N, C-alpha and C positions, 0 to 999 in steps of 0.2 A: 484532353485526356479525361477518362471516367471519374468514376466515384472512389474516395477512400473510404473504407468501412472499418471502424474499431469495434471489436467485440470485448465485453468486460463482465464479469459477474454483477447481478444487479443487487449490491449490497453496499450499504454506506461504509466507506473507509478509504485507505490510502490510494488504492487502484483508481478508484473514482476520481479522487481528488487530482492525481496526477494527469490523468487524461483529459477531465474538465480544464484544467490550467493549460495544457497543452493546446486545447481547441480555441483559446483565446487568441492564438497567433495561427490559426488556421490560414492556408494561401486562400487569398481572395477569387483565384481564378479556377478553383477546384470545388465539387460537391463533396462534402464530409458527412458521413453518417455514423451514428453510435447506436449498436444494438447490445441492450443489458438483458443477460439471460438469468433465470432463477429456477432452482429445483424445488418443486412442490413439495418434496417430503422434508425440507429443511427450511422453515420459516425465518427469514432475516429482514432487518429493516432495509427496504429498497432505497436506492438513490433518488436524488430530486431531480428536477430538470436540468438537463446539460446547458451548455453555453448555446445562445441563439445562433452561433456560427455554424451548427451542426443540426441536423434532423436527428431525431430521437425514436427509437422503437424498443418495446419490450417483448421479451420471449420467454416462455415457461414450459418447462418438461416435467414429467413425473420420473422418480428415480427408476420404477420398473418397466420403463418404455423401451422398445427396441431402438437402439442408437442410430440405426440407418433411418428410421422413422422421424428421430429427432434431428438429424442432418437434414433430412429433406425438408423439414418445416422450417428450421433454422434459415436455410438458404433460400426459402421462398420470400424472406423478408430482405433480402440483399437487392439493391438496385440492379438494373439490368446491365448498366453501363459500368459494373465493377471493374475497378482498375488495380486496386492493391488492397490487401487484408492486413490490418494490424491486430495481432493476437495477444492476449494477456494471461491466457489460462488454456487448459487441456481440451475442454469441450470443443470450441472452433476448430482446433488443429485436427481433432479426431474427425469432425464433420467435413473437412476440407479433403481428408483421406477417402471417407466413405463415399462423398460426393464427386471425387475425383476432380477437384477444382484445380485448374492450371495457372490461376492468376498469382502474382508476387505476394509473398507473405513475409511480413516482419514479426518477430516474436520479441516480446519486451519481458525480461526476467524482472519481476517487480519486488523480489525479496531473496533472502539467503535462506531458502527453504528447499529441503531435498526434492519435494513435489515440483518444483520449478526446474531443477536440474534434470530430474528424470524425465520431464515432459519435453525439455530441449534435445535430449538424446533420443527419446522414442519416436519423435516426429521431425527429425531432422530432414527426412527425404522431401518433406513439403515446405520446409522453411528456407528463405532466401537470404534474410539477413537477421541477425540477433542483436538486440540492445540490452546491455548490462547497466544498470542504473548506480553501480558503484564499482570502484576498481577491484575490491575484493571479489565481487561477483563476476566480474570480467576475468580474473585471473583463474578461479574455479571452472568457469565455462571453458577457457582455452585449454585447461588440462583435461577436460572431459572430451573436447572436440578439437584436438590440435590440426587436424585436417580441414578444419572451418575456420582457421584463424583470420583468413582474408574477408570473412563475411560476419565477424563479430566486432561490435563497436561499443564503445563507452558513452554515455550520455547521461549527465546528470538532469534531473527532471526540472521542469519550469515551476517556480514558485513566486506567485505575484509579489510585487513591491508592497511594502507596509507603509502607508501614509502618515501614520502617526506611531511613534516608538513609545515604549513604555518610559514615564516620567522618571528621571534619575532622582536618587536621593532617598531611599527607602528608610523609613523610620517606623518604629513600633514593631508590631509582629511582623515577620515575614510571610509571604503570601505565596503557596506552592501549589503549581497545578498539574494535573496529571490528565492527558488526552489520548485515550486508546480504548478499545474495547475491553470489557470486563471478562477475561477468559484466562485459562490456565497460563498459556505462553506470555502473558503480558504481565503476569505477578501482582495483579493489583492488592492482594491480601498482604502484601509486604507494607503497604501504606500505613494501616494502623500498627504495625509491629514497629515501624521507624517512629511513629507518633509516641508509642509508649517509652521507646528510649529516649527521645527528647524531653519527655515530661519528667523522666527519673533524673535528667540534669538540669531540671527547672525551666526548661526551654518551652514555651508556647508558641506554636504556629498556627496558620490558617490553611487548609486543604479544601481546594475545588477540584473534584473527579468529573470530567466530562467523558460521557460515552455509556454504554450500556452492553449487558450480556449476561451469559449464563452464571457469572458469580456475582450477580448484583445482590440477591438476598444474603448470601453467606458473607459478603463485604459489609452489608448493613449490621449484620450480626456482630461481626468484629469491630465496627466502629462504636456500637453500643450507644450510650448517652453522650459521646463526646461531642460537644457543641460546636467544636473548632472545624468539622467536617461539613461539606456541602456536595451533595451528588446532584449534579446538574443535568445529568442525562445527556441525550443527543442534542447539540445546537447547530444552529445555522452557522454560515461563514461569517456573517456579520456579527452574530451574537458571540462566536468563538473569538474574533478579532478583538472585541470589546473586552472579552475576559482576559485575554492575554496581557492587554495594556495594563490591567490593574494588578498584575501578579509580578512576583520578583525571580521566581525559580521555576523552571520546567523539569519535572522529574519523570523518569521512564525507567522502571526495574525490570523491563522486559527481558525474556530469554532468546528470543530470536526476532531479527529485524532485517530489512534491507537498510535504506535510509528513510526514517520515518518522515511523512510529510509534515507532521504536528511538530516534529523537533525542528525543522527548517522555519517553520511559520514562527515559532516561539523565539528561535534565535534572531529571525528578522525584526522582531518586536523589541528586542533588546532583553530577554530573559536570559539568566544563566542556566544552561543545561547541567543536571546531574542525571546520569545514564549508565546503564550496565556497560560494562567493559565487554563487549561481545563482537563476533566476526559478522561480516555481512554489509558493513559500509560505516557504522558508527564512528570507528576509530580514524577514519580518514576525514571526518567532519569535525568531531570534537578533540581537541589536544588538551590532555589532561593538565589543569592549572592554569591554562592561558584562555582559551575561549569556552571553557566548560570543564567538567569534572567526569572521570570514569571511575566507577566502583566495581569491585568484583561481583560477578552475577551471585544474587541471592543473599549478599552480605547486607543485612539491614543496619548492622553496627557502622560499617563503613558510609552507608548512606546519611545516617544521622550525624556521625562525626563531621561530614562535608557540610551539612547544613548548619551544624553548630560553628564551624569555622567562618562561614560566610555570615553568619549573625553577629559573631564577634567582631568581624573585620569589615564594616560596611563599605570602606574604600575598596577593598579587594573584589566585593560583589560587583560594584559599579564598574570596576576596570573590565572583569569578566564579561559583564553584560554589555559593555561597549565593544569589546572584541568580538563576541559572538554576533553581534549584529553587523559588523563590518565585514566578517567573514562570510556569512550566509548572503549578504547582499551581493557580494562580489562574485561568489562561486556559484550562487544560484540565481544569476540575472535571468529573469523571466524571458526576454526577447531571445537573447544569444543561446540560452539552454533549448527553448522551443525549436528554434532553427536548425539545431543539431539532429533532433528528432525527425523533422521535416526533410532535411537533406538526405538522412538514412532510407526514408521512405521513398524518395525520388530515386535515388541510387538503385533501390531493390526494383523499381519499375523498369529501369533502363538496362539493368544487367540480369535480371532473373533468369535462372537456368531450368532445364526440365526437371519435372517433378518425378519422385520415385514412390509409387503406391504401393509397393509389394509388402510393406508390414503387415503383418496379421490383424484381422478385425478384433474388436474386443471380445467377441464371445460367438458361439454358434447362434444365440438368440438374437444377436444383432444382424443377421443376414436378410438382405434386401426381400427375399421371397416369404418371409415369416410374416404374417399379418400383426400389426402391433396390439389388437386386443388379445390374441392368443398370447403373446410374449408377456404383456402384463399380467395376464392370469397366471401363467406359469411361474412368474417371478414372485407374484404375492403369494402363491402356495409355497414356495421355497423359503420365502421370508417367514412366513408363519412357522413353518417346520423347524426354523433354527431359532 
């Protein structure tokens, strides 16, 4: 059979981690490629090199380009023996429609975001199989596309085993780690607020913040001269694994998620998670008071109270850490979870149906007969006027 091609946004984050971990278990009898794409108008930190079990290519486009031109350039990078496409976002699905690609397509919904659901519905004519990464996402997708229920699958993502867990028996100050982008939806500005509440109760903890983003400067201002914060920026997988092991608690006050890769990595390492009680998948991973804690969204006092509870009862902390690791190891076994994905890909290749390209193109300026320089000029002028 031919090549399997994964498309993903060229930005460091959970999507890249999910795909890269999956590639570790790529079938040895197949050619696998990854194409990472980026919008030149939105600078982001790009992904690193993917697994050596797949070939890797980058693709960039300008936000004012003709989408037919983008699609044509994008598929010029696809191997001639293309057998199946694995999509993770809208650009590749739009390109499939514009180029009328008739190969099997698997679309993975990577999070509980309206954008992913809208994409799933709008491009259903070219999608042969859907993969939902959590039961909540699965249920929402089934409600949106009940006529496609036979083509929708649940598959937890593959997360590598952790060779060394965090050492039990925490003494002294609790060590907390946040791993995510510094942006509005992740609520990193709550961390200094939680810290102030803890200090008011006479409790000192140590914070490590891993990641970067548009809120970094504001976060630094909120932290001020508090020496118990460390902003580590982006870390490699090896560096992050080392950081997990020296911490006690994983904290994520995010407002929107699917199942964060960082949450599973931290749990496998033996950290107690304290996370927002939100939809998307976290509730099926964290059982409150058992293998972690769920706090009301935006409630800094609840996060602080939970940290205080674990500080006062180190036996409870260690019990939760142990249950978190055991649950994550069992539920996110890397080999069996990866095989679920590859089996859905094989299923799509065997049972793919005809494609429906009848949905309207994104706009008049995305017609195949309009030269891209003309389209870019028109859109640039329109942008300046607005």
